[in-house]
C-alpha positions in Angstrom: 19.9 -32.4 54.4 21.1 -30.6 57.6 21.6 -26.9 58.0 25.3 -27.3 58.0 25.3 -29.6 54.9 23.0 -27.2 53.0 25.1 -24.2 53.7 28.2 -26.0 52.7 27.1 -26.4 49.1 28.2 -23.1 47.5 29.7 -23.3 44.0 33.4 -23.4 44.2 34.9 -20.0 43.4 38.5 -20.3 42.1 41.0 -18.0 43.9 43.9 -19.1 41.8 46.2 -16.3 40.7 46.4 -15.5 37.0 49.9 -16.9 36.8 50.3 -20.4 38.3 53.2 -20.7 40.8 56.1 -22.6 39.3 57.2 -25.0 42.1 60.5 -25.5 40.3 61.5 -21.9 40.9 63.8 -21.2 43.9 62.0 -19.5 46.8 64.1 -16.7 48.1 61.3 -14.9 49.9 61.8 -16.4 53.3 65.6 -16.5 53.0 65.7 -12.7 52.2 63.7 -11.8 55.3 65.8 -14.1 57.5 69.0 -12.6 56.2 67.7 -9.1 56.8 67.1 -9.9 60.5 70.3 -11.8 61.1 72.7 -9.8 59.0 74.3 -13.0 57.7 77.7 -12.9 56.1 78.0 -13.6 52.3 79.0 -17.2 52.8 75.8 -17.9 54.8 73.8 -16.1 52.2 75.2 -18.2 49.4 74.5 -21.3 51.5 70.8 -20.3 51.8 70.6 -19.6 48.0 72.1 -23.0 47.2 69.6 -24.6 49.5 66.8 -22.8 47.8 68.0 -24.0 44.4 68.3 -27.6 45.6 64.8 -27.6 47.1 63.5 -26.1 43.8 65.2 -28.9 41.9 63.5 -31.5 44.1 60.1 -30.0 43.4 60.8 -30.0 39.7 61.9 -33.6 39.7 58.9 -34.6 41.7 56.6 -32.8 39.4 58.1 -34.1 36.2 59.2 -37.6 37.1 57.2 -38.5 40.3 58.7 -39.8 43.5 60.7 -42.6 41.8 62.6 -39.9 39.8 63.8 -38.2 43.0 67.2 -39.6 44.1 70.1 -37.9 45.9 72.3 -38.5 42.9 69.6 -37.2 40.5 69.1 -34.1 42.7 72.9 -33.5 42.6 73.1 -33.8 38.8 70.0 -31.7 38.1 71.0 -28.9 40.6 74.7 -28.9 39.7 75.8 -29.5 43.3 77.8 -32.3 44.8 76.1 -35.2 46.5 77.7 -34.3 49.8 76.4 -30.8 49.4 72.9 -32.2 49.1 73.3 -34.1 52.3 74.8 -31.2 54.1 72.1 -28.6 53.1 68.9 -30.7 52.9 69.7 -34.1 54.4 68.9 -37.6 53.0 66.3 -38.2 50.3 63.1 -38.4 52.2 64.1 -35.5 54.5 65.0 -33.4 51.5 61.6 -34.1 49.9 59.9 -33.0 53.2 61.9 -29.8 53.2 61.1 -29.1 49.6 57.3 -29.6 50.1 57.4 -27.7 53.4 59.0 -24.7 51.7 56.2 -24.7 49.1 53.4 -24.9 51.6 54.9 -22.0 53.7 55.2 -19.9 50.5 51.7 -20.6 49.2 50.0 -20.4 52.7 51.9 -17.3 53.9 48.6 -15.5 54.5 47.3 -15.2 58.1 45.5 -18.1 59.6 41.6 -18.0 59.8 40.2 -16.0 62.6 39.0 -18.6 65.2 36.2 -16.2 66.2 34.8 -16.5 62.6 32.1 -19.2 62.5 33.3 -20.0 59.0 37.0 -20.4 59.8 37.0 -24.2 59.4 35.1 -23.9 56.1 37.6 -21.3 54.8 40.4 -23.8 55.3 38.9 -25.9 52.5 39.3 -23.0 50.0 42.9 -22.5 51.1 43.7 -26.2 50.6 42.1 -26.0 47.1 44.0 -22.9 46.3 47.3 -24.5 47.1 46.4 -27.3 44.7 45.4 -24.9 42.0 48.7 -23.0 42.2 50.7 -26.1 41.2 48.3 -29.0 40.4 50.7 -31.5 39.1 53.2 -30.9 41.9 50.4 -31.4 44.5 49.1 -34.5 42.7 52.6 -36.1 42.9 52.8 -35.1 46.6 49.5 -36.9 47.3 50.6 -39.9 45.3 53.4 -40.4 47.8 50.7 -42.0 49.9 50.9 -45.1 47.7 54.7 -45.4 48.0 57.0 -47.0 50.6 57.9 -43.4 51.5 54.3 -42.6 52.7 55.8 -41.3 55.9 56.4 -38.1 53.9 52.6 -37.9 53.3 51.8 -38.5 56.9 54.3 -35.9 58.0 52.1 -33.2 56.4 48.9 -34.8 57.4 50.1 -34.7 61.1 50.9 -31.0 60.7 47.4 -30.4 59.3 45.9 -32.3 62.1 47.7 -30.3 64.7 46.7 -27.0 63.1 43.1 -28.1 62.8 42.8 -29.2 66.4 44.3 -25.9 67.5 41.7 -24.0 65.5 38.9 -26.1 66.9 40.1 -25.5 70.5 40.0 -21.8 69.9 36.6 -22.0 68.3 35.3 -23.9 71.3 36.7 -21.2 73.5 34.8 -18.6 71.4 31.6 -20.5 72.0 31.2 -21.6 68.3 31.6 -25.3 69.1 29.9 -27.2 72.0 31.9 -27.4 75.3 31.4 -31.2 75.3 32.6 -31.8 71.7 35.5 -34.2 71.4 37.9 -31.9 69.4 40.6 -34.5 69.1 38.3 -37.0 67.3 36.7 -34.2 65.3 40.0 -32.9 64.0 41.1 -36.4 63.1 37.9 -37.1 61.2 38.0 -33.8 59.3 41.7 -34.1 58.3 41.3 -37.8 57.5 38.3 -37.2 55.2 40.0 -34.3 53.4 43.3 -36.2 53.0 41.5 -39.3 51.6 39.6 -37.1 49.2 42.7 -35.4 47.9 44.5 -38.8 47.5 41.6 -40.1 45.4 41.7 -36.9 43.3 45.5 -37.5 42.8 45.0 -41.1 41.8 42.1 -40.4 39.3 41.9 -36.6 38.8 38.5 -35.0 38.6 37.5 -31.3 38.6 38.5 -29.3 41.7 35.0 -28.0 42.0 33.9 -31.6 42.6 36.6 -32.1 45.2 35.5 -28.9 46.9 31.9 -30.1 47.0 32.9 -33.5 48.4 35.0 -32.0 51.2 32.4 -29.4 52.0 29.7 -32.0 52.3 31.8 -34.2 54.5 32.8 -31.3 56.7 29.2 -30.3 57.0 28.2 -33.8 58.3 31.0 -33.8 60.9 30.6 -30.2 62.1 26.9 -30.3 62.3 27.0 -32.4 65.5 29.7 -30.3 67.1 28.4 -26.7 66.7 26.9 -24.8 69.5 23.1 -24.4 69.2 22.2 -20.8 68.7 25.8 -19.8 68.0 24.8 -18.1 64.8 27.0 -20.4 62.7 26.7 -19.9 59.0 28.8 -22.7 57.5 28.9 -21.4 53.9 30.2 -18.4 52.1 28.3 -16.5 49.5 
């Protein structure tokens, strides 16, 4: 077993809060801050609140009924808003689902991004991904199951966002001297995100303990990162 692989085998330590986040609850956090900056008039504020309620309804339907249970008419009935209001505030079905998931990921992942100068930054991302799953496991399972549907473009939308963020982090780590100057960061980011995405999809299809998912992703990341790290950079891939 390589140095990176061995170090990436710590026991998974749950960081889930004592109260799981309810994805069906409207998220007003971002809207409130935005309103404070812009001084929006009451009509604009009400529009934002209605949008938050609609997105929360979409997350509830996705959690309880899966993707097939999310239709524009069903969203309208469950939220108490007209079909035209749904289209006006969140767009057609697939776009509305993207918006609902995006709002959740921004809320759960509101903490600062890993420090690119930290040799363990890429490894820390694994824990953050697992924490987002722990906060609302059934919701996240249904999101991953979208991969098997004709609307899998929704899944790839978020995979592409993860890929862009991962490549940006790797570039900054290369600039910090943690990764080799000749490492192909585009390919490395693609391999890391593809492996993590595939592991999460398998977990959603036939759920197994999150600790096992953490070990699997950690081991895979160790294999991929081992060949890209800078010799003598003092990299310690695991956390105590």
